[in-house]
N, C-alpha and C positions, 0 to 999 in steps of 0.2 A: 470620479471616480460615478459620471451616475447611474440608478441600478441594478449594480453590483451586491449584491447581500452573498452579505462574510458571514461563517460559524461559524464561535470560539468559544470552546468548554476547555474546563478546566482540569488538566491533566494529571498525574505524578510519572513518571518515570519507572520504571521496573524494578527492583531489587535484583534480583533476577532473572536468566532467560529463558532458564529451564523450561519447557515444554509451554513455550508459547505456544501461541496458534500466530501464524505470517500467514497479512495477508501483501498480493503484493498485483500494486498497479498500476499498467504498461500507459505511454503513448500513446503507443499507436505507430512510433513511427524508426526506423531499420532499428538490429540490436539492440532494443532496450530488453524486449520478451526475457529476449538467454543471459542478458542482466544479469535480470532476475531471478531466474527457471537458477541460475550460478552465486548469486548471493544466496538465493535461499536453501541451498543443498548447502550449503555454508554452516548458515543459524543449524538447519539439523541435524549436520552434522558433529558439531562444535556442542549446543548446546539443548539438542532435542526435540527441538522446537516442530510440530508440524503445519505442511501449508494447507488455509480451511479459504482458501478464496484466491483464484486466479483470474482480474480482467479489465480492461481500459478502459480511458478515453471514450468515447464517441472523438474526438480533438483539441492534435495536439497544443496547437493554439491556443483552450481556450480551458479552466481551470474544469476538474469535475463540477460533478454536479450533486447536489448538498443532500439530494435526494440516497446519487450511488453510497456517500459518503456513508450518509446516518445507514443506509443498511450496510456496509463495513463493516461498518461499529460493530453492530450484532455481532459480528461473524467472528472479526479476529480483536488478539490484542495487542499485536499490532503488526502495523502498516507498512510495507519497504515504496517507493516509486522508485523509478526509474528514463531516466530522457534517453531518446538513444539515435544514432544520425554514427 
């Protein structure tokens, strides 16, 4: 693919989910937001996580912009994405 930039950062998995800040990234399709909200509710209920950011990509068929992901990385410990339909 010509002209596509990727950004890979080395990260480690958290040892414990308790108290993590969750970010939700929707692709904007039908039911994606509902799936994300319900998944985040389960994390909050079982691991005392908080929802720190909720956003969506501008286009379902394209990757999220690097700047959007960088901003999310400063706000959350865990990012959950969903594809709805």
